[in-house]
A tleap script that builds the chain and sets N, CA, C and O, in Angstrom:
source leaprc.protein.ff14SB
mol = sequence {
  NMET LYS ASN THR VAL LYS VAL GLU ARG ALA
  LYS LYS ASP MET THR GLN GLN ASP LEU ALA
  GLU SER VAL GLY VAL SER ARG GLN THR ILE
  ASN SER ILE GLU SER GLY LYS TYR VAL PRO
  SER THR VAL LEU ALA LEU LYS ILE CYS ASN
  VAL PHE GLN VAL LYS LEU ASP GLU VAL PHE
  LYS LEU GLU ASP GLY CASP
}
set mol.1.N position { 240.925 158.662 0.887 }
set mol.1.CA position { 240.338 157.280 0.607 }
set mol.1.C position { 239.024 157.098 1.351 }
set mol.1.O position { 238.891 157.387 2.540 }
set mol.2.N position { 238.086 156.614 0.597 }
set mol.2.CA position { 236.759 156.276 1.188 }
set mol.2.C position { 236.767 154.886 1.645 }
set mol.2.O position { 237.503 154.046 1.128 }
set mol.3.N position { 235.876 154.600 2.705 }
set mol.3.CA position { 235.749 153.135 3.020 }
set mol.3.C position { 234.364 152.845 3.581 }
set mol.3.O position { 233.673 153.746 4.057 }
set mol.4.N position { 233.991 151.650 3.523 }
set mol.4.CA position { 232.692 151.127 3.906 }
set mol.4.C position { 232.857 150.269 5.204 }
set mol.4.O position { 232.036 149.382 5.436 }
set mol.5.N position { 233.898 150.512 6.056 }
set mol.5.CA position { 234.106 149.748 7.239 }
set mol.5.C position { 232.873 149.853 8.143 }
set mol.5.O position { 232.474 148.818 8.676 }
set mol.6.N position { 232.260 150.961 8.355 }
set mol.6.CA position { 231.065 150.989 9.348 }
set mol.6.C position { 230.049 150.180 8.759 }
set mol.6.O position { 229.408 149.430 9.495 }
set mol.7.N position { 229.786 150.231 7.408 }
set mol.7.CA position { 228.689 149.337 6.829 }
set mol.7.C position { 228.868 147.880 6.982 }
set mol.7.O position { 227.977 147.118 7.355 }
set mol.8.N position { 230.181 147.509 6.642 }
set mol.8.CA position { 230.575 146.111 6.747 }
set mol.8.C position { 230.472 145.654 8.219 }
set mol.8.O position { 230.076 144.514 8.464 }
set mol.9.N position { 230.803 146.479 9.174 }
set mol.9.CA position { 230.785 146.224 10.555 }
set mol.9.C position { 229.328 145.927 11.029 }
set mol.9.O position { 229.058 145.017 11.812 }
set mol.10.N position { 228.447 146.745 10.502 }
set mol.10.CA position { 227.053 146.649 10.764 }
set mol.10.C position { 226.396 145.363 10.250 }
set mol.10.O position { 225.534 144.745 10.875 }
set mol.11.N position { 226.911 145.000 8.986 }
set mol.11.CA position { 226.396 143.740 8.487 }
set mol.11.C position { 226.789 142.521 9.317 }
set mol.11.O position { 226.107 141.497 9.303 }
set mol.12.N position { 227.915 142.650 10.047 }
set mol.12.CA position { 228.371 141.590 10.853 }
set mol.12.C position { 227.857 141.691 12.244 }
set mol.12.O position { 228.045 140.768 13.036 }
set mol.13.N position { 227.210 142.781 12.579 }
set mol.13.CA position { 226.672 143.044 13.941 }
set mol.13.C position { 227.739 143.240 14.932 }
set mol.13.O position { 227.611 142.863 16.097 }
set mol.14.N position { 228.840 143.855 14.462 }
set mol.14.CA position { 230.085 144.041 15.298 }
set mol.14.C position { 230.101 145.468 15.819 }
set mol.14.O position { 229.638 146.369 15.118 }
set mol.15.N position { 230.622 145.717 17.038 }
set mol.15.CA position { 230.968 147.005 17.523 }
set mol.15.C position { 232.291 147.405 17.084 }
set mol.15.O position { 233.080 146.584 16.617 }
set mol.16.N position { 232.564 148.626 17.216 }
set mol.16.CA position { 233.974 149.147 16.870 }
set mol.16.C position { 234.994 148.379 17.689 }
set mol.16.O position { 236.060 148.005 17.201 }
set mol.17.N position { 234.626 148.144 18.998 }
set mol.17.CA position { 235.608 147.430 19.925 }
set mol.17.C position { 235.738 145.931 19.417 }
set mol.17.O position { 236.847 145.398 19.452 }
set mol.18.N position { 234.676 145.267 18.965 }
set mol.18.CA position { 234.792 144.017 18.494 }
set mol.18.C position { 235.728 143.857 17.288 }
set mol.18.O position { 236.501 142.901 17.219 }
set mol.19.N position { 235.657 144.755 16.383 }
set mol.19.CA position { 236.543 144.773 15.264 }
set mol.19.C position { 237.973 145.137 15.630 }
set mol.19.O position { 238.926 144.532 15.139 }
set mol.20.N position { 238.107 146.107 16.475 }
set mol.20.CA position { 239.328 146.512 16.903 }
set mol.20.C position { 240.077 145.313 17.550 }
set mol.20.O position { 241.236 145.088 17.201 }
set mol.21.N position { 239.428 144.491 18.529 }
set mol.21.CA position { 240.051 143.389 19.121 }
set mol.21.C position { 240.371 142.270 18.002 }
set mol.21.O position { 241.355 141.541 18.128 }
set mol.22.N position { 239.651 142.188 17.099 }
set mol.22.CA position { 239.791 141.112 15.906 }
set mol.22.C position { 241.025 141.471 15.201 }
set mol.22.O position { 241.720 140.543 14.786 }
set mol.23.N position { 241.402 142.688 15.003 }
set mol.23.CA position { 242.620 143.031 14.198 }
set mol.23.C position { 243.712 143.582 14.972 }
set mol.23.O position { 244.737 143.930 14.386 }
set mol.24.N position { 243.596 143.702 16.290 }
set mol.24.CA position { 244.685 144.094 17.193 }
set mol.24.C position { 245.058 145.576 17.182 }
set mol.24.O position { 246.227 145.962 17.200 }
set mol.25.N position { 243.950 146.415 17.151 }
set mol.25.CA position { 244.147 147.872 17.253 }
set mol.25.C position { 243.196 148.314 18.334 }
set mol.25.O position { 242.431 147.538 18.907 }
set mol.26.N position { 243.293 149.701 18.600 }
set mol.26.CA position { 242.291 150.258 19.479 }
set mol.26.C position { 241.088 150.598 18.907 }
set mol.26.O position { 241.049 150.769 17.688 }
set mol.27.N position { 239.954 150.742 19.677 }
set mol.27.CA position { 238.671 151.264 19.172 }
set mol.27.C position { 238.773 152.549 18.461 }
set mol.27.O position { 238.162 152.781 17.418 }
set mol.28.N position { 239.643 153.466 19.115 }
set mol.28.CA position { 239.793 154.820 18.518 }
set mol.28.C position { 240.424 154.663 17.107 }
set mol.28.O position { 240.132 155.527 16.280 }
set mol.29.N position { 241.192 153.732 16.770 }
set mol.29.CA position { 241.786 153.528 15.476 }
set mol.29.C position { 240.703 153.207 14.463 }
set mol.29.O position { 240.707 153.725 13.346 }
set mol.30.N position { 239.761 152.336 14.868 }
set mol.30.CA position { 238.644 151.941 13.955 }
set mol.30.C position { 237.770 153.134 13.874 }
set mol.30.O position { 237.231 153.325 12.784 }
set mol.31.N position { 237.541 153.943 14.803 }
set mol.31.CA position { 236.736 155.145 14.689 }
set mol.31.C position { 237.391 156.187 13.675 }
set mol.31.O position { 236.717 156.831 12.871 }
set mol.32.N position { 238.713 156.279 13.791 }
set mol.32.CA position { 239.378 157.213 12.956 }
set mol.32.C position { 239.354 156.751 11.486 }
set mol.32.O position { 239.289 157.564 10.564 }
set mol.33.N position { 239.409 155.401 11.294 }
set mol.33.CA position { 239.432 154.835 9.948 }
set mol.33.C position { 237.949 155.042 9.319 }
set mol.33.O position { 237.800 155.400 8.151 }
set mol.34.N position { 236.956 154.806 10.128 }
set mol.34.CA position { 235.560 155.009 9.649 }
set mol.34.C position { 235.238 156.494 9.278 }
set mol.34.O position { 234.528 156.798 8.320 }
set mol.35.N position { 235.834 157.400 10.136 }
set mol.35.CA position { 235.576 158.818 9.905 }
set mol.35.C position { 236.458 159.452 8.743 }
set mol.35.O position { 236.289 160.593 8.314 }
set mol.36.N position { 237.387 158.592 8.309 }
set mol.36.CA position { 238.268 159.073 7.310 }
set mol.36.C position { 239.417 159.899 7.680 }
set mol.36.O position { 240.090 160.514 6.853 }
set mol.37.N position { 239.640 159.899 9.014 }
set mol.37.CA position { 240.742 160.751 9.523 }
set mol.37.C position { 242.032 159.955 9.519 }
set mol.37.O position { 243.086 160.565 9.693 }
set mol.38.N position { 242.037 158.644 9.335 }
set mol.38.CA position { 243.175 157.840 9.333 }
set mol.38.C position { 243.058 156.824 8.195 }
set mol.38.O position { 242.013 156.198 8.015 }
set mol.39.N position { 244.168 156.664 7.412 }
set mol.39.CA position { 244.236 155.712 6.386 }
set mol.39.C position { 245.052 154.511 6.867 }
set mol.39.O position { 246.236 154.679 7.157 }
set mol.40.N position { 244.481 153.315 6.966 }
set mol.40.CA position { 245.071 152.186 7.514 }
set mol.40.C position { 246.339 151.726 6.601 }
set mol.40.O position { 246.408 151.954 5.393 }
set mol.41.N position { 247.295 151.069 7.332 }
set mol.41.CA position { 248.320 150.428 6.599 }
set mol.41.C position { 247.792 149.233 5.717 }
set mol.41.O position { 246.727 148.683 5.999 }
set mol.42.N position { 248.508 148.871 4.717 }
set mol.42.CA position { 248.108 147.759 3.878 }
set mol.42.C position { 247.715 146.569 4.792 }
set mol.42.O position { 246.659 145.961 4.617 }
set mol.43.N position { 248.574 146.263 5.748 }
set mol.43.CA position { 248.392 145.043 6.639 }
set mol.43.C position { 247.124 145.223 7.440 }
set mol.43.O position { 246.389 144.253 7.628 }
set mol.44.N position { 246.859 146.310 7.878 }
set mol.44.CA position { 245.673 146.608 8.686 }
set mol.44.C position { 244.432 146.483 7.872 }
set mol.44.O position { 243.457 145.845 8.269 }
set mol.45.N position { 244.485 147.158 6.618 }
set mol.45.CA position { 243.364 147.091 5.728 }
set mol.45.C position { 242.974 145.597 5.391 }
set mol.45.O position { 241.812 145.191 5.416 }
set mol.46.N position { 244.071 144.827 5.074 }
set mol.46.CA position { 243.763 143.396 4.645 }
set mol.46.C position { 243.268 142.447 5.860 }
set mol.46.O position { 242.572 141.447 5.682 }
set mol.47.N position { 243.760 142.937 7.218 }
set mol.47.CA position { 243.106 142.273 8.336 }
set mol.47.C position { 241.689 142.512 8.448 }
set mol.47.O position { 240.897 141.611 8.722 }
set mol.48.N position { 241.306 143.888 8.211 }
set mol.48.CA position { 239.867 144.149 8.367 }
set mol.48.C position { 239.056 143.508 7.317 }
set mol.48.O position { 237.932 143.095 7.602 }
set mol.49.N position { 239.535 143.391 6.120 }
set mol.49.CA position { 238.801 142.772 5.014 }
set mol.49.C position { 238.682 141.249 5.360 }
set mol.49.O position { 237.644 140.644 5.090 }
set mol.50.N position { 239.672 140.674 5.915 }
set mol.50.CA position { 239.662 139.268 6.307 }
set mol.50.C position { 238.586 138.938 7.316 }
set mol.50.O position { 237.893 137.924 7.240 }
set mol.51.N position { 238.483 139.865 8.279 }
set mol.51.CA position { 237.401 139.718 9.219 }
set mol.51.C position { 235.964 139.720 8.527 }
set mol.51.O position { 235.087 138.910 8.826 }
set mol.52.N position { 235.842 140.585 7.700 }
set mol.52.CA position { 234.639 140.768 6.956 }
set mol.52.C position { 234.405 139.676 5.774 }
set mol.52.O position { 233.288 139.480 5.295 }
set mol.53.N position { 235.467 139.049 5.391 }
set mol.53.CA position { 235.551 138.114 4.354 }
set mol.53.C position { 235.049 138.722 2.912 }
set mol.53.O position { 234.270 138.189 2.121 }
set mol.54.N position { 235.674 139.909 2.803 }
set mol.54.CA position { 235.458 140.604 1.446 }
set mol.54.C position { 236.782 141.002 0.861 }
set mol.54.O position { 237.791 141.003 1.566 }
set mol.55.N position { 236.809 141.344 -0.416 }
set mol.55.CA position { 237.933 141.795 -1.036 }
set mol.55.C position { 238.223 143.256 -0.640 }
set mol.55.O position { 237.336 144.028 -0.276 }
set mol.56.N position { 239.559 143.589 -0.738 }
set mol.56.CA position { 240.024 144.925 -0.343 }
set mol.56.C position { 239.352 146.064 -0.981 }
set mol.56.O position { 239.075 147.076 -0.338 }
set mol.57.N position { 239.044 145.911 -2.393 }
set mol.57.CA position { 238.496 147.049 -3.101 }
set mol.57.C position { 236.949 147.140 -2.857 }
set mol.57.O position { 236.291 148.047 -3.365 }
set mol.58.N position { 236.406 146.202 -2.087 }
set mol.58.CA position { 235.060 146.351 -1.739 }
set mol.58.C position { 234.838 147.224 -0.526 }
set mol.58.O position { 233.746 147.744 -0.297 }
set mol.59.N position { 235.865 147.370 0.220 }
set mol.59.CA position { 235.939 148.151 1.493 }
set mol.59.C position { 236.545 149.528 1.315 }
set mol.59.O position { 236.004 150.555 1.727 }
set mol.60.N position { 237.704 149.482 0.676 }
set mol.60.CA position { 238.538 150.672 0.560 }
set mol.60.C position { 238.563 151.220 -0.873 }
set mol.60.O position { 238.882 150.434 -1.765 }
set mol.61.N position { 238.278 152.405 -1.167 }
set mol.61.CA position { 238.232 152.985 -2.628 }
set mol.61.C position { 239.031 154.290 -2.598 }
set mol.61.O position { 238.924 155.107 -1.682 }
set mol.62.N position { 239.847 154.439 -3.665 }
set mol.62.CA position { 240.597 155.652 -3.847 }
set mol.62.C position { 239.612 156.745 -4.267 }
set mol.62.O position { 238.634 156.500 -4.974 }
set mol.63.N position { 239.888 157.870 -3.837 }
set mol.63.CA position { 239.158 159.115 -4.391 }
set mol.63.C position { 240.008 159.740 -5.366 }
set mol.63.O position { 241.173 159.385 -5.546 }
set mol.64.N position { 239.405 160.723 -6.035 }
set mol.64.CA position { 240.154 161.457 -7.195 }
set mol.64.C position { 241.436 162.049 -6.715 }
set mol.64.O position { 242.436 162.033 -7.433 }
set mol.65.N position { 241.434 162.588 -5.478 }
set mol.65.CA position { 242.588 163.307 -5.027 }
set mol.65.C position { 243.651 162.467 -4.374 }
set mol.65.O position { 244.658 163.012 -3.922 }
set mol.66.N position { 243.478 161.175 -4.302 }
set mol.66.CA position { 244.445 160.263 -3.700 }
set mol.66.C position { 245.521 159.838 -4.651 }
set mol.66.O position { 246.406 159.068 -4.278 }
savepdb mol mol.pdb
quit
């Protein structure tokens, strides 16, 4: 799964720590999501999108192999 979390975070001028605190996870979790090493749960993905005030499919996209 691809995502634009880093881009959306930059638009809001947020650090990984800021986003992590907003959604209740560690900074390392946000880093893993941004690097594609971790696919967030539906609840976490929705929380992230809520912080950015965007739709889920604007941030998270399925790849051909998903």
